[in-house]
Each structure stands twice: as C-alpha cells, then as structure tokens.
N, C-alpha and C positions, 0 to 999 in steps of 0.2 A: 504494500500500500504506500502510495506517495504521500510524504508529509511536507507541507509548506512551512518554512521557517523564516522569521524576520530577525536579523541580528542588528542590534543597536549598541555600539561601543565606540571606543577611541579608534583612531585610524590604525595604529599599530596592532591593537587587539583584533580588529576586524580582519586584518590581513591573516593573522594566525588562525583565527576561528574559521575563516572562509576556506583556507587551505585544508583544514581538517574535515570540513563538511562537503567540500566540492567533490571529493572522491567517493562519497556515499551516493549511489545512484537513486536511492529512494528519497533523498532529501532535496527539495527545491528551495533554494536559499535566496533571499533578498537582503541587502545590507544598507545601512545608513549610519552616519556618524553624528546625526543631529536628532535630538530627542523630539523636537516639534515635528520634524519630518517623519519620525517613527510613528507618532500618533496618527498622522494623516495616512501613512501606508497601512497601518493596522486597521483603520476604519474602512479603507478602500478594499483591501485584499482579504481581510479576515483570515490570517494565517493560522495553521494548527497550533504553532508554538511561537512565542515571542521571547527572545533572549536579550536582556537589556541590563546594562550597568546602571545602578541606581544613582550614582554620583555624577550624572550628566549635567552639564551647565543649564541653569535656569530652573532646576527642580530641587526641593529640599526633602530630605528624608525619604519616606516611602510614597511621596506625592505622585511620582512618576508611575508607580505600580497602580495606584487608583485610577490615574488618567488612562493608562493602557486598558485596564479592565472596562472602563466606560466606553472607550473607543471601539473595542472589539470584545464584547462579552463572551463570544464563543472561543476565543483564543485562550490557551493555557500559558501562563506567564512564568518564565524562569528568570530570577533576578541574580545579578552578579554583585557580590559585596566582598569586602576584605575579610579574610578568614577570621581575624581577631575581632571583627565588629559583630559580636554575638547578639547584642541588643537589636541591631538592624536586621540580622538574619531571623531572629525570633519574630520581630515586627512584620517581616515579609510573610512568614507562615501564617501569623495571625490575620494579616491583611488579605489572605486568599491566594498567595503565590503557590503555584503547583510544584515549584522546584527552586532551590537555592544552591548556587555554586560559588566558589571562591574566585576572586579576580585572577589569582595566580594558579588556578587548577590546570592540570594538563588538558589540552584540547580534547583528547580522547575521552576523558572523564565527562567533559561537557557534552560531547556527542551521546554518551551513554545516558546521561540525564535527559537529554532531548528525546531520545527514543522512549525511555520509560514514561516521561510526562505525556508524550503523544498517545501512549497506550492507556492513559487514564490514571497513572500512579502519581503520588505526591512524594517527591524525592529530594534529599539533600546529598551533596557530594560528600565523600569520606572526610575531607578536610573540615568542612563545615560541621559535620557530625562530631568530629573529635573536639573542635572548638566549643561547641555547645556542651558536650559532656564535661570538658574541663571547667567551663564557667559554672555549671551546675554543681560540680564537686566543690569548687571554691565557695560558692554560696552556701552549700551545706556545711562546710567547715566554719564559715563565719557564723552561721546559726548555732553550731555547736559551741563556739567560743562565747557567743552572747548568752546562751543558755547556762554555761558554766559561770559567767559573770553574774547572771541573775541569781544563781544558787549562792554565790558568795555574798551578794547584797542581802539575800534573805537571811543568811547566817549572821550578818553584821547587825541586823535590826531585830534579832531574836529577843532582845530585851524590851522591844517596843510593845505597843498594844497588841492584843490578840487579833483585832480587826485587821491591822496592817499585815500581820503574819499570815492570816487567812487569805488576804488579797494576793500576796506574793506567791503563796502556794498555788492559788488558782491560776495565776498567770503561767507559772511553770508547767502546770498540767495542760493548759490550753496550747502552749507552744509545742509540746512534745509531738502531737499528732501531725501538724504540717511539717515539722522538722523531719520526722521519720519518713513521710511521703517524699520530701525533697531529696533526702539521701538515697532512697530507693530508686528514684527516677534518675539521679545522677549516675548510679551504678549501671542501670540498664542502658542508658544512652551511650555509655562507653563501650558497649558490646556491639561490634559491627554486624552481628548476625540478626539483630532485631529488625523485624519487618517494618515497612513504611506505615502500615495501618496501626501497628502497635505503637510506633513512635509518636504518631499523632495523638493517640489516646493518652500516652504518658505526658505529652506536652499540655494537654487539656487539664490533666490532674495537677500538674505543676502550677498552672495558672490559678486553679482553685485554691491550692495551698498558699500561694503567695498572697492572694486576695485576703485569705483568713488572717495571715500574719499581719498584713497592713491594717486590717480592722482592729486587731488587738493593739498594735502600736498606736493607732490614732486615738483609741480610747485612753491609753496610758498617757499620751502627750496632752490630751485635753484635761485630764485630771491634774497633771503636773502644772499646766499653765494656770488652771483655776487656783491651785494651792499657792502659786507664786504671785498671782495677781497680774499675769502677763497675757491672759487670753484676749485676743482681738477678734471682734465679729466683722464679717463681711456683709454689710447692710445694703439693703435695696428695697424698693417697694415690692410687696409680696401679696398675692391673693391667698390668704391662709386657708380658705375653703378648698382651693385646688390642692394645696399641700396635704390637707387632711384626707381628701379623696384618694390621693396617691398612696398614702400610708395605709388606708383601709384596703385598697386593692392589693397591696403587697401582703397584708396580713391575711386576707382571704386566700391568696395563693399559697402562703406558707402554712396556713391552718385550715385546710379545706373541710375538716369535720366540724368546725365551729361556725355557728351562725352569727353574723355581725349585722346589726340593725343600725344604720347610719342616718342621722338627721342633720343635714349640713345646709346652712344658709348659702344661697347661690354665690355670693361674693362677700369676702371679709378682708378688706385691704388694711395692711399695716406696713410698718418698716421693720424688717427682720433679717437675720441670717437664715435663709430658708433651709439650708442643709442641716443646720444645728437643730432648728425646731422640728424638722421632719424626723430627725433622729430621736428626739424626745418623744414625739407622738408614737413612733414605731416601737420604742422601748416599752411604753405604757400599754400599747395594744398587744404586744407580744406577751407580756406578763398576764394580761387579762385573758387572752386566748388559752394560754398554757394551763392556767389554773381554774378554768371554768369547767364544771362537771359536764358530762356527756348530755347532750340535749338542751343545754342552757344557751342563752343568747347574750352576747356582748353588745352593749349599747354604746354608740358613739354619738356625741352631740357637739356641734360647733355653731355658735350663734353670737350675735352682737347683743350685749346687755348694757344696762346703765353703767356698770363698773368697767366695761371693756369687752374685748373679744374673749369668750369663754369656750374652752374645749374640754369636754369631760368624757371619760371612758369608764363604764360600769360593768363589772363582772358579777357572777353569782357563785364565786368560789368560797374558800374558807374564810376570807376576810383578813385584812391586814390590821393587826393589833396597833392601837395608838402609840403604845410604848415603843414598839419596833419602828413605826414610822418616824417618831420623834428622834430616835437614835440615828436612823438613816439620814434624816435631814441634817443632824448636827455633826456626825462623824464622817469624814471624807471617804473612808474605806469601808463603810458599812453599807450593805445592799439588802438588808432585811432578810438574811439567810434563814431565820427561824421559820418564815412562812414560804418564801420563794424557793427554797431548797436548791437553788443554783443548778438547775438541770439543763439550762441552755448552754450552747457553746459560746466562747468568748468570755472576756472578763466581766461583762455586764456593766452598763452605765450606772445603774443603781439610782435610788431616789435622790441621793445627795447631788450627783452630777446632773440629773435631770432638773432638779429644782434650781441649782446654781445657774444653769444655762438659761432658764426662764427668768431668773432674777437679773441676769445680764441684759435681758431684753426689756427691763423695766417692769416686769410682771411678778407673779407669785404662783406657786404650785402647792397644792394641798391634797390630802387623802382623807377619806371618811369611811369607817366601817359601817355597813348597812344593817339595820335591825334584823332584816330577814336573811342575812348572810350575804357575803360578797363585799366588794370594795368599790368606791367611786374615787378615781384619781382625776383631778382637774387642774387646769392652769388658766390664768387670765393675763392678757397683755393689752397694752393700749392700742386703740385703732389708729388708722392713719391720721385722722383729723385732730388727734390729741398729741401728736408727736411734736412738741415744741423744741426739743433738743435731742441729740443722739443719746441712746442708752449707754450705760457704763460698759466699757470694754469695746466700744466701736472703733473700727480702724480709721 
C-alpha cells in the first residue's frame, strides 16, 4: 500500500530524511522547509503521515502540532523534538501526536516510525522512550526524597499537637499511592519490550498520579499561606450561581447514588476568586454526599438574602457535633475527624480552611446540626453591589 508522507524540517535534515525515504518504493514523499507552507500542503494533499520538527520558526511549543491537526484531521502526525526535551515529547503525546522521534534519531528509525504510524500505531522512537523513562525515574527519586523529608518533618514536630501529627501522617499516607504508581511506571517504560498500547495506558496512569500529587501540594500550600498570612486571591466579577451549578454537576458525577436537590437563583454576581470558592463548595458537597444515608437527599440552596449571597448545603447524615465544628474552625489542622472519618483521598481542606477562604472573601461560614439528624453547612459573602473595597488577601 502506498503511503503519502509530508516532511517539514530544516534544509539539512530534509536532505537526510529524503535520502532515507526516497529508496522506499511505497513511500510518496513531499518536502518543505517552511512551517506555513507545510500547513497549506497538508490541507491540500491530506497526506497519510506528516513528519515535522516542532521548533520551526514562527510557532511556539506544540502550537504547530495543533495547527497541523486542524489543517488535515485525517493525517497522522509524527513530531521531531530533542531527545532530552521530555516535557515537549510528553506534551506531543498528550496533544494527539501519533509518533515522537528525536531530532538526532537515525533516519532508518524515523522510517520505521512512519511505517508503524501509517498502520495505525502510536509510537515513540527508542531514544525518546529511554529519555522518558529516565525522566520518570528521576521524578520518582525526587518523590522518594520528598517523602523521606516529610517523614523527618513529622518526627521533628512529634512534640506538637496531636492534630498536626495526624495531619502529617495523613499527608504521608496520601503521597504513598501516587509515588508507588510513578515508580512502577518509570520501571516499565525503561523496558523496551513494552507495547505501544500498554505504554499509552501507563502514561495515562502517570498523569492521574501527578494530578493527585498536585492537588495534595496545592492544599498544603494554601494552608501554609493562610497560616503565614500571605494568601493572595485572584479576584474578578463572578456569577456565583454558575459556580454552584458546576460544583453540583461535579458532585452528581462523583456520587451518582446520591440525590442532590438544587435550588439556585439564576444569577448571583459578586467579586471573588472563583476557583477558591468552587473548591469550598465542592468540599462541603463532597462531605454531605459521602455521609448521607442511602436514599437520602442532599439539598443545595444558593440565593440572595438581606445579609448577602447565601449558599447552604444540607445532608441527613449523622450530624456534625458543635464541639467538633468549633474545634475545626479554631484549629488549623483539625478536619472534624470524629465525624468525617477521613475516608476521602487527599489531605482534605477541612472546615478551618474552608471557613478561612470564605473569610478572605469578606464573608463567614457556619455549620448547624439539625434536630432531625444531619448537618447544614452554609456561607455568606457580599454581593457585587456591596463591594466597596477589595476583600482581605486580594492580589
């Protein structure tokens, strides 16, 4: 079967690659040294495979990859990057490239990748695979070192409060799972016999582990900034009604067995750091869903009242004791473990962090146990027309 190929690279590389492909009777090759021209040729001829160096003049990062995909959606793209540029190689795979080769790969290796890609495979050249494996091994070693340092920190504060000790223990526990996954993936990617399909699955798992690590780090950084008084909010005009709707949709997806009854005013405009408040709403919703008995309904309300914009979340679970709630509000590292039982992954924002973030917005957060069982958690922040000045902690 004849395979049409478009080569886009520097003049010297085009010469070398063209010499390697011209002797292949089943490869019909077009060449160009101009990225803009490559986009035009790809749109016109729709080649089976496009091989392109990403560092062509006029394009930044993986922009050229996206432009080529838009110009010829049917073409399979092979990107050429420096072997040591593992971040760009990973970005290419994430961005939909069918193959990644090193700029100094042997031309015969590039031809093999072209053939495999034209047959429907997703392939990286041996040098790129080794570089990715080495990078992942280094990342796993760094995580090991950080975990050891965290253990040392935990030992150094053993004389502190039990709440802080519990917090550090929980962080160590939550770090262990993604660290173990990253180490396993690094080991596997160093094995050249791993198939392309399996390699893609492992890269997806690695991405999930890194996302989990980043979420844990973000929570720790936020708590640290609040403790030091250095937290800065990124403020802008926000429709809090839309923010609550997004959080409810996410909770419904995460907890499909829980019924969530939402009553949300169409528009609730305020000035806020939207991502911070969405995190607070998500945390309260997640707690309410996880500890609601089977068949019960979690009620969400967001509306404008005389005191401000009020968002409340009500569950029918065991109920949060007032003493536990008060301790959670007052102690930075307390998350109400006596009731919440810390079953979720991650270190958990906790009531203290949630309340502090609301306070930074000029509002207040409170919880009330219900006489019939369950808990109502609510917060109130000023609406847009009452924002006479920026809240504390504004950037």
